[in-house]
C-alpha positions in Angstrom: -0.2 0.0 0.0 1.1 3.6 -1.2 2.5 5.8 2.2 0.1 8.6 2.4 0.6 12.2 3.9 -2.0 13.4 6.6 -2.3 16.7 8.0 -0.5 16.2 12.3 -2.8 18.2 13.1 -5.7 16.9 10.9 -9.0 14.4 13.4 -11.0 13.7 10.1 -12.8 10.2 10.0 -10.4 9.5 6.6 -6.4 10.6 8.6 -7.8 8.2 11.4 -8.3 5.1 8.6 -5.2 6.0 7.5 -3.5 5.9 10.4 -4.9 3.6 12.1 -4.4 1.2 8.9 -7.9 0.4 7.9 -8.6 2.0 5.1 -9.6 -0.3 1.7 -6.3 -0.2 -0.5 -9.1 0.6 -3.1 -9.3 3.7 -2.0 -6.0 5.3 -1.8 -4.1 6.5 -4.8 -1.2 5.2 -5.6 2.1 6.5 -8.3 1.8 4.6 -10.8 5.6 3.2 -11.2 7.0 3.9 -14.7 9.5 2.7 -17.7 11.2 3.2 -19.8 9.8 2.4 -23.2 11.5 0.1 -25.8 15.0 1.0 -24.1 17.5 -1.9 -21.9 17.1 -2.6 -19.1 19.1 0.0 -16.6 22.5 -0.4 -15.7 24.3 2.4 -13.0 27.5 2.4 -12.2 28.9 3.0 -8.5 32.5 3.6 -8.2 34.7 5.0 -5.0 32.7 2.5 -2.5 29.2 4.4 -2.6 27.4 3.5 0.1 25.9 -0.1 0.6 22.3 1.6 1.6 22.4 3.1 -2.1 23.1 0.1 -3.9 20.3 -1.5 -1.7 17.9 0.9 -3.0 18.7 0.4 -6.6 18.9 -3.2 -6.9 15.4 -3.1 -5.2 13.5 -1.1 -8.0 15.4 -3.4 -10.6 18.5 -1.7 -12.1 21.2 -3.0 -13.0 23.9 -2.6 -10.4 27.9 -2.7 -10.4 29.6 -1.5 -7.6 33.5 -1.0 -7.4 35.2 0.3 -4.2 37.8 1.9 -5.4 37.8 5.2 -7.7 38.7 5.0 -11.9 41.0 6.6 -14.4 39.3 8.7 -17.2 41.2 5.9 -19.6 38.4 2.6 -18.1 36.1 4.7 -17.7 36.3 5.6 -21.9 36.6 2.5 -22.2 33.5 0.9 -19.8 30.9 3.7 -19.7 29.6 3.2 -23.1 27.0 -0.2 -20.6 25.8 2.5 -17.9 22.7 4.8 -18.3 23.9 6.4 -14.8 27.2 6.8 -12.7 27.6 7.2 -8.9 30.4 8.6 -7.7 32.6 10.4 -5.1 35.4 12.8 -5.3 38.6 11.3 -7.0 36.2 10.3 -9.9 36.7 12.6 -12.8 34.2 12.7 -15.6 35.9 14.6 -18.6 34.3 15.9 -21.1 36.3 12.7 -23.2 34.3 10.6 -20.7 31.1 11.9 -21.9 31.8 11.3 -25.6 32.1 8.0 -24.9 29.2 8.0 -22.6 26.5 6.9 -25.2 24.0 5.6 -23.1 24.6 7.8 -19.5 21.3 9.4 -18.5 22.3 10.9 -15.1 25.6 11.1 -12.9 25.4 11.0 -8.8 27.8 12.6 -7.7 27.9 11.1 -3.6 29.9 13.9 -1.9 28.7 18.0 -1.7 31.6 18.7 -4.6 30.6 18.4 -8.3 34.1 20.3 -9.4 35.4 16.1 -10.4 32.1 16.5 -13.0 31.9 18.6 -16.1 29.0 20.1 -15.8 28.4 21.9 -19.0 29.4 19.8 -21.2 27.5 17.2 -19.4 24.7 19.3 -19.4 24.7 20.2 -22.9 24.6 16.2 -23.7 21.4 15.9 -21.7 22.5 14.5 -18.7 21.6 16.2 -15.6 24.2 15.7 -12.2 23.1 15.6 -9.0 25.2 15.8 -5.9 24.4 15.9 -2.3 25.4 19.6 -0.6 24.4 19.5 2.9 24.2 15.7 4.2 27.9 16.5 5.9 27.5 19.8 7.1 27.7 18.7 10.5 30.2 15.8 10.5 32.4 18.9 8.5 31.8 21.3 11.9 32.3 18.9 14.1 35.6 18.2 12.8 36.6 21.7 12.7 35.1 22.1 16.4 38.1 18.9 16.9 40.3 20.6 14.9 40.4 23.9 17.1 40.7 21.9 20.3 43.7 19.8 18.8 45.9 22.9 17.4 45.5 24.8 20.7 46.4 22.5 22.6 49.3 20.6 20.1 47.5 17.5 20.7 49.1 16.5 18.2 52.3 16.4 18.9 52.0 15.7 22.5 50.8 12.1 21.3 53.0 11.5 19.2 55.7 12.2 21.1 54.0 9.6 23.5 53.9 7.3 21.2 57.8 7.5 20.2 58.9 6.7 23.6 59.1 10.9 24.9 57.2 13.4 27.5 56.8 15.8 26.9 54.6 17.4 29.4 54.0 21.7 28.4 51.6 24.0 28.5 53.8 27.1 26.6 51.1 27.9 23.1 48.7 26.2 25.0 45.2 28.1 25.3 41.5 27.3 26.0 39.5 28.1 23.3 37.0 29.9 25.3 37.0 33.5 24.6 39.2 33.2 22.0 37.6 34.6 18.0 36.8 32.1 15.4 36.5 33.7 12.2 34.4 31.8 10.3 35.1 32.2 5.7 31.6 31.0 3.6 28.5 31.2 5.9 26.5 28.7 4.7 25.1 25.3 5.5 28.4 24.1 7.3 29.2 27.7 8.4 26.2 28.1 10.8 26.4 25.2 12.4 30.7 25.8 13.6 28.7 29.3 14.3 26.5 27.7 16.7 29.1 25.1 17.8 31.8 27.3 18.4 29.6 29.5 20.6 28.7 26.7 22.8 32.4 26.5 24.0 32.4 29.9 24.7 33.8 32.0 21.5 33.0 34.6 20.0 32.3 34.2 16.4 33.2 36.7 13.1 32.3 35.6 9.2 32.6 37.2 5.8 30.5 35.8 3.0 29.6 37.5 0.0 26.2 38.1 0.3 24.3 39.8 3.6 23.1 36.5 6.2 21.0 36.8 9.1 23.2 35.3 11.5 22.6 32.6 13.8 23.4 33.8 18.2 25.8 36.4 18.6 27.5 35.7 15.2 28.9 39.0 13.8 29.4 39.4 9.7 32.1 41.4 8.8 31.7 43.2 5.5 36.1 42.6 4.5 38.2 39.3 4.8 40.9 41.5 6.3 39.1 42.3 9.0 38.3 38.7 9.9 41.6 37.8 9.3 43.2 40.5 11.9 40.5 40.0 14.6 40.3 36.0 14.5 42.6 33.7 16.9 41.6 30.8 14.2 40.3 31.4 10.8 38.6 28.1 8.9 37.4 28.1 4.8 34.0 27.1 3.9 33.6 28.3 0.2 33.3 26.3 -3.0 36.3 26.0 -5.4 35.5 28.7 -8.0 37.3 30.9 -10.0 37.1 33.4 -7.5 37.5 31.5 -4.5 41.2 30.0 -5.8 43.6 31.4 -4.5 41.5 33.5 -1.9 44.2 32.3 1.1 47.7 33.7 -0.2 50.3 35.1 1.2 48.8 38.8 1.3 46.0 37.3 3.5 48.3 35.4 5.5 50.1 37.8 6.7 47.0 39.8 7.7 46.2 36.5 10.1 47.1 37.7 13.6 50.1 36.3 14.9 50.0 33.2 16.7 46.6 32.4 14.9 45.3 29.6 13.6 44.6 28.3 9.4 42.0 25.3 9.2 41.0 24.3 5.2 38.4 21.3 4.9 37.0 23.1 1.8 38.6 22.9 -1.0 42.2 22.4 -2.0 43.0 25.2 -4.7 41.0 28.1 -1.7 44.7 28.3 -0.4 48.3 28.4 -1.5 49.5 25.9 1.0 54.0 27.2 0.0 52.7 30.3 1.3 51.1 29.2 4.9 53.9 26.8 4.3 56.3 30.0 5.1 54.1 32.1 7.4 54.6 28.5 9.8 57.9 28.1 9.7 57.7 32.0 10.5 56.1 31.6 13.1 53.5 34.2 12.5 51.3 31.2 12.6 51.1 29.1 15.8 49.5 26.3 12.9 47.2 24.6 10.9 44.6 21.9 9.3 44.4 21.2 6.1 42.0 17.7 4.8 41.9 18.9 1.5 44.6 20.1 -1.7 45.3 20.4 -4.8 46.4 17.1 -5.8 45.2 13.9 -4.3 45.7 10.1 -4.4 43.1 8.3 -5.7 43.0 5.7 -3.9 43.7 4.7 -0.4 47.4 3.2 -0.4 49.0 5.3 -2.3 51.5 7.9 -1.0 50.8 11.8 -1.0 54.8 13.0 -1.7 56.4 15.7 -3.6 55.8 14.0 -6.7 52.0 14.4 -5.9 52.2 17.9 -4.3 55.6 19.4 -4.6 54.8 21.2 -0.9 53.9 17.8 0.7 57.4 16.7 2.5 57.7 19.9 3.8 54.6 20.8 5.2 54.9 17.0 6.7 58.0 18.5 8.3 55.9 21.1 10.5 55.0 21.1 13.9 51.0 21.6 15.3 50.4 20.8 11.9 47.0 18.8 11.4 47.5 16.6 7.8 44.1 14.5 6.8 43.1 12.3 3.8 39.9 14.1 2.8 37.5 13.2 5.9 35.3 15.9 6.5 32.6 14.6 5.3 33.8 11.2 6.4 31.2 9.6 9.3 28.7 6.7 8.9 26.0 9.1 9.4 26.8 11.6 6.7 27.8 8.6 4.0 24.3 7.2 4.9 22.2 10.5 4.2 24.1 11.0 1.2 23.1 7.5 -0.1 19.5 8.3 0.7 19.5 11.7 -0.9 21.6 11.1 -4.5 20.7 7.7 -5.3 16.7 9.2 -4.5 17.6 12.3 -6.9 18.8 9.2 -9.4 15.9 6.6 -8.8 13.5 9.9 -9.8 15.0 11.1 -12.6 15.2 8.0 -14.0 12.3 6.5 -13.4 9.5 9.7 -13.4 12.2 12.2 -15.5 11.8 15.0 -12.6 14.9 16.8 -12.2 14.8 18.8 -9.2 18.2 19.4 -7.2 20.3 19.0 -10.4 23.1 21.6 -10.2 23.3 21.4 -14.5 20.1 21.3 -15.6 16.4 23.5 -15.2 14.3 21.5 -12.5 10.8 20.1 -13.6 9.0 17.8 -12.1 5.5 16.5 -12.6 3.2 15.0 -10.0 2.8 11.6 -10.9 0.8 9.2 -13.1 -1.6 7.5 -11.0 -2.2 3.4 -10.9 -5.3 3.4 -12.9 -4.8 5.8 -15.4 -3.9 3.6 -18.1 -2.1 4.4 -21.3 -0.9 7.7 -20.0 2.9 8.2 -21.3 5.7 11.1 -20.1 7.7 12.5 -22.3 10.7 13.9 -20.7 12.2 15.9 -23.5 16.2 17.6 -23.0 16.1 20.5 -26.0 18.1 23.2 -26.5 17.4 26.9 -25.1 16.3 28.1 -28.9 13.1 30.2 -29.7 10.4 28.0 -31.8 10.8 25.0 -30.1 7.5 24.9 -27.3 6.1 25.8 -30.5 7.0 22.7 -32.6 6.9 20.8 -30.2 3.0 21.7 -29.1 2.4 21.1 -32.7 3.5 17.2 -32.6 1.8 17.4 -29.3 -1.7 18.5 -31.1 -3.6 15.8 -31.7 -3.4 14.0 -28.2 -4.8 15.4 -25.5 -1.8 16.7 -22.7 -2.6 16.0 -19.4 -0.1 18.3 -17.8 3.1 19.5 -19.1 5.9 22.1 -17.6 9.2 23.8 -18.7 12.3 25.0 -18.0 15.5 26.4 -18.9 18.9 27.2 -17.9 21.7 27.6 -20.3 22.2 26.7 -23.7 19.8 23.3 -22.2 15.8 23.6 -21.6 13.7 20.1 -20.1 10.2 20.0 -21.2 8.4 17.3 -19.3 4.2 16.5 -20.5 1.6 13.3 -19.8 0.1 12.4 -22.5 -3.3 10.9 -22.1 -5.0 7.9 -24.0 -2.1 6.8 -26.7 -2.2 3.8 -28.6 1.1 1.8 -29.2 1.4 3.5 -32.5 0.9 6.8 -30.8 4.4 6.1 -28.7 6.0 5.3 -31.9 4.3 8.0 -33.8 6.0 11.0 -31.1 9.0 9.4 -30.5 10.0 10.0 -34.5 8.3 13.3 -34.4 10.0 14.2 -30.9 13.6 12.9 -32.0 13.9 14.2 -35.7 13.0 18.0 -34.1 16.3 21.1 -34.9 16.6 21.2 -31.5 16.6 17.8 -29.9 19.2 16.3 -27.5 17.8 13.8 -25.7 14.3 12.1 -25.7 12.9 10.2 -23.2 9.2 8.4 -23.4 8.2 6.7 -19.7 4.8 4.6 -19.4 
């Protein structure tokens, strides 16, 4: 029996029957399960040890799933991706233009992580391929890691722990601080930054934040107008920004000089937003008292691979510095975060593959239609990705004109537009006719029919 949404304050007899399970099944309107018309069984490729919850969810819907624990190289993807209709990755697999040209069946890409900079999203959009991610599911995990790093840096915890493991007793208090009363400067006040703001304030910290847009602060946090003001006032500076052209090298030699002497820098955002050689110089000079880095310009493709100067020229110098915490991009690597990411991205991919809904896509028009009901027989759903140019809707609606279009919605984003339409009372011959005519339109990029 299908799940039914009921208002929590409703006391109607219908609501009572639904909650008690006594409502007869025939009274509940169930959504029809749609399937592609005249196409192969949908095959999904999941890489980088994507959540087993996602694997189980896909298989339960009848998808054929190939699951691998490691990232694939560009050459491996080019060789094998033509067999798949969707792919799920994390941060190490790169979906390049060359890969997309080989992906002749690909319908959707799922990034089981926050970022999508590992995917050529513009080329994917032009090929009619939406990209989905999970921008908020690991926010708490990252925020908690930052708090742990703040305390560990302020107490030189990693150095003392390493010395003890080496058999050295070195009990010191010089240069070790409580974080209560210190100022935490947050660059980027989105979901992670705002959660971190609340956590920091609960520890008795004073919170400043800098963002390119004006945002309502939580608690007693205060937004500053200039990045330089935040750097000059903060004891701890932490970054939570995406990797964009305007954020590349956001913290360089000039910005490091603006930071307070004896302060700390934390980067759990993206590897290229900090000039790490400049950071090494600032740490060596004693201007900064420590740093925590979880992300790097170049990262190993798999566990066990070296993190050395061949990968990043600064690696040896960075590893040798005292009171520097280096972690292998684990900000969102908790069981809770990975479970939520798996659920969110697998749901988005399933909705698109099964019903055409592109809600949540980062590179694609967000379009959705209410479900076709189980009792609505001989319905077809048209999912039409096309170039965003004048005259397309007129041409498509002329094709639809002999039919009863029950509902239709379209939107555009950049060079790409997406139309969904449900057409009633169609025959098998009608379906073939629709497919032939829509595929023949000059603006057609990709057309799917679901029934």
